[in-house]
N, C-alpha and C positions, 0 to 999 in steps of 0.2 A: 909590827908592834901590836900588842894585844888591845882589843877594844875595851873601853871603859864606859860605865854609866855613872853620871854624877848624881849623888843622892841629895835631896833637899826636901824640906817640909812642904814647899809649894808643889803644885801639881800641873802637869801639862793637860790642856783641854783641846780636843779636836774641835776647831772652830766651825760653827754653823753645821754641826753634825746632823741634827734632825732635819735641817733644810736640805742638806746634800743627799741624805738617804731618801727623802721624799721625792727629790728630783730624779734620782737614778732608778728608783723602784726595784730594789733587789728581790722583792717577794716574787717577781716573775721569773727569776733564775737568770742564768747566763754568766759569762766571764767578765770580771771588772778589773781594770788596771788602776792601781793606786800609784800614781807617778811620783809621789812625795811621801813614801811610806812612813818615815820618821818613827814615831812611837806606836804606830799601828792602829790608831784610833778608828779610822774609817774602815780598815780591813777587818778588824774584830767585829764591828757592827754589821758589815755586809755578810760575813760568814755565819751570822746567826740564822740566816735564811738557807735552808738545806740544799737548794738546787743551784747554789752559787759557787763560783770559783774566784779566787783573787790572785792576781799577779802583782806583787809589791816591788816597786823600784826605788832605789835610793843611792845616791853617789856617796853618802856617808857610811863607811864600813861599820861604824858603831851601831847602826840599825840592825846589824846581823843578830845581835843578842836577842832583841825583841822578836825578830823574824823566826829565829830557831824555836822559841817558845810557841809561837802560833803554828809553825810547821808540825811540831810534835803533837799538837792537838788536832790539826786538820791536814795530815800528810797527803791526802788525795785531792784536797781542794785549795791548797795554798802553795805558792811558789815565790821565792824572793830572788831578785837579781841586783847585785851591787854595781849598777851602771847609772850613767847620767840619763835623765828622761828624754833628752834630745835624740838618744839612740834607740828609742823603743821600737822603731821600725825594723831594727836588726833582729828582734825576737822572732822565733818561728811560731807564727800565730795563725797560719792558714786554716787550721782545723778548729780554731777557737771562735765561739760566738760572742764577739766583743760587744757587750751591751752598754758599757759605761766606762769612761775614762775620767779620773779625778786628779786635779792638781790643787794642792794647798801650798801656796807660795811663801807662807810664813816660816820662820825658824821655830823649832821646838824649844820649849823651856830648857830641856836638857842640853841642847846645843848652845844656847845663849849662856848657860851657867858653866860650861866646860872651859876652864882656863887655858887648856891646850889649843883650843880652836881660836880663842882670842877674838870672838865676834863682838864683844861688848866693850864699851868705854869704861865700864866699872872694873875691869881686870887690870892687873899690873903685869909688866914684863914685855916680852916680844910681841910685835904685831904679827898676826897670822891670817886668820879669816878663811883658810882653805877648808872646804867641805869635802873634798875628794876629787881625784883626777885633775889636780891643778899643776900648773907649771911654774908658778911664782906665788909669793905671799904679799900681804899688805905692807910688810916691812920693805920688800923689794920696791914696791910702788913709791912709797913715801921717801925712801932714801936714794932712789935712782932716777926717777922721771923728772924732767925739767919743769920749771915753773908754769910754762904755758900749757903743758899736758896735764899737770895736776889740776890746773884751773878748769880745764875741759871736763875732767872726771867729776870734780866737786859740783860744778855748775849744772851739767846735763844729767848726771846720775843721782845727784842729791838735791838739786834745786837750791843750792846754797848761795844765798845772796851775797855773802862776803867771800866767795871763792877766790877772788883775785888777791885779796890781802892775806888770807890764810895760806895760799900757795907761796906767796912771797916770803912770808915769815917762816914757813917750813924750810925753804931752800936756804935762808939765812942761818937758821938754827942748826941745820944738819952739817953745815960747814964746820961747826964746832965739835959736834959729836953725833953719833948714830941715834936716830930718834926711835924711841919705843912708845908703848901705849900711853904711859903717864905723860911723857913729853908732848905727844901729839894733842892730848886733851888740854894740857896747859897752854899750848900755842893757840889752840882754837879759842879757849876761854879768854885769853889775854887779847886776842884779835877782835873778838866780837864787840861791836860798839853798842848794839841794842841787845839787851838780855831778855829772853823769853823764859819766865819762871815756871811755865807749864812744861816746857820741853828742854831737855839738856842741850847745852850749846853744841856738843859734839855729835848730836843725833844724825844730822844730814851728811856730814863728812863720813861718818862710819857707815851709813847706809850706802853712800856712793862707793866706798872702798869694797864693801861686801859684794855689791853688784859687779864691780870691775874685776875683782880677784876671781870670782866664780863664773864670770862671763854670763851673767844671768839674762841679759838681753837676747843674745843669740840662743841660749838654752831655751828660753820661753818661746821665741819665734819658731824654732825648729821642732820643739816639743808640741806646739799647737798644730803645726802643719802635718806632722807625722801622725798625731792623734786623729785628726780629721780624716786622714787617708785610711787608717786601719779599722775605724769604727764600722760596724755592720748597720744595715738598714734599721731605723728606729733606735739606734744607739745614741747615747747622750754624752756630750763633752761638758764637764762641769769644772769651773775654775774659780778658786777663792784667792783673791789678791788682797794686798795690804797697803800698797802705796800707789800714788797717782801714775807713776811711770808704768808699772805693771798693768794697771787698769786701762791706761791709754792704749797699750799694745793689744790687750785682749778685746777691748771694745771695738777697735778698728778691725781686727781680724774677724770677729763675729759679724760685724756689719758688712764687711767685704764679701763674706760667704752667703749673705742672705738678702742683700739689697743691690739694686742697680744704681749706678752713678747717674746723677741728673745730667742731661745734655741739652744743648741749645736747640730750639726748634728750627734754627737756620742751618744746622748741620745736617748732612745727609744721614738718613736712617740706616743703621746697621742691624745685623741679625741680633735679636734679643738673646742675651746670655741666659742659660738655664741654671737655676739654683738648686742645689741638692741638700740644702740645710734650711732649717727654720729656727727662728729665735722667738720663743713664746712670749718673752717680755724684754723690752728695751731697758727697763729699769732693773738695777741689780737688787738681789735679796741681801738684806743687812741683818745683823744680830738683833734679837729681841731684847726687850728691857731686862728680862731675867738673865739672859746670857751676859749682857753688859755688866750686870751686878755681880754675877758669879765669876766672870773672867774679863776684867776691864781691858786687857790687852787685845780683845777682839773688836774694839771700838772702830777701827778703820777697815774691818773686813768687808769685802763685797763678793757676792757669789753671782756669776753669770753662767748661763748654759745654753747649749745648742742641741738640736735634734737632727740626726741625719735622715734624709728622706729616701735614699736609694743606695744600693750597693755599688758605689763607684770608688775607684782608688785615686784617680787623677784629681788634684785639687787646683783650682784656678784662683790665685791670689797675688796681689802685688805688695804684700806686707814687707818683703825684704827691701824693695825700692822705697817704700814709705818711711822705713826706719834706717835707711842706709847711713845716715849721719851718726846715729848711735852705734851702729855696728863698726863704723870707722874708728870711733873713740875706743871701742873694745880692742881694736887691732893695734892700739898704742902699746899693748902688752908685748908685741914683737920687738920692742926696743929694749926689753928687759933681758 
């Protein structure tokens, strides 16, 4: 199927662009991996510095159109791969001086406006939400998983307080007919007892479905682990997140690589673990007032970053154990 770009008068803004560039310092050269290439905002900015190379990754094949334009301009300094970023360790990078790896975990304006992708509750028709390399759609989830499993997805991936009642009503309605986007929005709106006029009633359920359909929890966890492995000494891992679940995972991983766990003074002392990363600031970088004014959708963005102190490949982390319950919810997809 041919890739398409959706035109609109609104514009896609690379979030925290100046802050990301300041953190990764491309003026010193090196190879940078843009794990969420999208519309190419970060890649274009990095390539303004002559001693840089950029490897762009994106699971969404529609990004190829933008990538081709950048490649035509920088054939010796730009490479695009249509893969999931969790697979970045499969790239042949042994000769590359990886100085920075960037993740922008938000959806682009183009993706949200594309009716074929069906990411938004503002669209009509079939539920989809597949960004690439998927085995099932949001329609499969809504119309096939049982009430208990729908509840888990909405509760733990969307923090939806009324997940139980929404799940119950979905199962009841789908016994009558197959549920599409408009039906789901209507079910959620009719179920919600407390209305939040600042946020659409369907926001959290649709967030949960996007996370589940695209397996974003495991994608993020393995993307972080593999990024930390392939970075070179003094390389920087920079991640922009947009909701609390993402930030919780990133915050834990960064802390896990830079801090010792507290232990009781009554326990026998063990050999002190050596840390190969440093976190310059525990507090995330957030958008400026100007950016919030220019791009209100950046309001929830948080930038966190790590610096690698040595050239080591083995990474010691218990992040998989820490978030095993979320990974088990992702595995409900095997029922589809």
